[in-house]
C-alpha positions as CSV (number, residue, x, y, z in Angstrom):
1,M,-2.3,-2.5,-29.4
2,L,-1.9,-5.7,-27.5
3,K,-1.6,-5.3,-23.7
4,V,0.4,-8.0,-21.8
5,Y,0.1,-8.2,-18.0
6,G,3.0,-10.0,-16.5
7,S,6.1,-9.8,-14.5
8,A,9.8,-9.8,-15.2
9,L,10.0,-12.3,-12.4
10,C,7.9,-14.9,-14.2
11,P,9.6,-17.4,-16.5
12,D,6.5,-17.7,-18.7
13,C,6.3,-14.0,-19.1
14,R,10.0,-13.8,-20.0
15,E,9.5,-16.5,-22.6
16,S,6.5,-14.7,-24.1
17,E,8.4,-11.5,-24.3
18,R,11.3,-13.2,-26.0
19,N,8.9,-14.6,-28.6
20,F,7.1,-11.4,-29.1
21,D,10.4,-9.6,-29.6
22,H,11.6,-12.3,-32.0
23,Y,8.5,-11.9,-34.2
24,G,8.3,-8.1,-33.9
25,I,4.9,-8.2,-32.2
26,E,4.1,-4.7,-30.8
27,R,2.6,-4.7,-27.4
28,N,2.5,-2.8,-24.1
29,F,4.1,-5.0,-21.4
30,C,2.5,-4.0,-18.1
31,D,4.8,-5.3,-15.3
32,I,2.4,-5.9,-12.3
33,T,5.4,-6.2,-9.9
34,K,6.7,-2.8,-10.8
35,S,3.6,-0.7,-11.0
36,L,0.7,-0.4,-8.6
37,K,-1.5,0.9,-11.4
38,Y,-0.9,-2.2,-13.5
39,M,-1.4,-4.5,-10.5
40,K,-4.8,-2.9,-9.8
41,E,-5.8,-3.2,-13.4
42,F,-4.7,-6.8,-13.6
43,L,-6.5,-7.8,-10.3
44,K,-9.7,-6.2,-11.5
45,L,-9.5,-8.3,-14.7
46,R,-8.6,-11.4,-12.8
47,D,-11.4,-11.0,-10.3
48,T,-14.1,-10.4,-12.9
49,E,-13.3,-11.8,-16.3
50,A,-14.3,-15.3,-17.4
51,A,-10.8,-16.0,-18.9
52,F,-9.5,-16.3,-15.4
53,A,-12.2,-18.7,-14.1
54,N,-9.8,-21.6,-13.9
55,V,-7.0,-19.5,-12.4
56,R,-9.1,-18.1,-9.5
57,G,-8.8,-20.5,-6.5
58,S,-5.7,-22.2,-8.0
59,N,-2.1,-21.8,-7.2
60,S,-1.6,-19.8,-10.4
61,I,-1.6,-16.0,-10.9
62,G,-2.8,-15.9,-14.4
63,I,0.1,-14.3,-16.2
64,P,1.1,-13.6,-18.8
65,A,-2.4,-12.3,-19.6
66,L,-2.9,-10.9,-23.2
67,V,-5.6,-8.3,-23.7
68,E,-6.4,-7.5,-27.3
69,E,-7.7,-4.1,-28.5
70,D,-11.2,-5.5,-28.7
71,G,-11.0,-6.5,-25.0
72,S,-10.7,-10.3,-25.5
73,I,-8.3,-12.0,-23.1
74,T,-6.2,-15.1,-23.4
75,L,-3.8,-16.7,-21.0
76,D,-2.3,-18.8,-23.8
77,W,0.5,-16.8,-25.3
78,E,1.7,-19.8,-27.4
79,G,-1.8,-20.3,-28.8
80,Y,-1.9,-16.5,-29.6
81,L,1.3,-16.9,-31.6
82,R,0.0,-19.9,-33.5
83,E,-3.1,-17.9,-34.4
84,Q,-0.8,-15.4,-35.9
85,G,0.9,-18.1,-37.9
86,K,4.0,-18.1,-35.8
87,E,5.5,-21.1,-34.0
88,P,6.8,-20.5,-30.4
89,L,10.5,-20.7,-30.1
90,P,12.1,-23.5,-28.1
91,K,12.0,-22.5,-24.4
92,E,15.0,-21.1,-22.7
93,D,13.5,-21.1,-19.1
94,A,11.5,-23.9,-17.6
95,P,8.3,-22.4,-16.3
96,A,8.3,-22.9,-12.5
97,C,6.7,-20.1,-10.8
98,G,3.7,-21.9,-9.3
99,I,3.5,-22.8,-5.7
100,G,5.9,-25.7,-5.1
101,H,7.9,-24.7,-8.2
102,T,5.6,-26.4,-10.6
103,G,3.1,-25.2,-13.1
104,N,2.6,-21.9,-14.9
105,C,2.3,-18.5,-13.4
């Protein structure tokens, strides 16, 4: 099953969850702001996995992070939907959780 690391505080994460719900995509949402276990799992991935190379050292956290059953990781939930043949819904929230209220989480 798809595992999604994110936070209910993150506009991008809320948008991805809304889209996944709309399309009936099963996943395990791991809220890193509500669980120390999930936070530790996420930080280990963020510190070691190549998918986070552009995130490390930036003002972004790297969420939502999608981990597929085969271990592949993507930070592009919209691209993931498109690969599934589904078009992302129009956004309800403007993503603004980066430092300075700009950019993605």
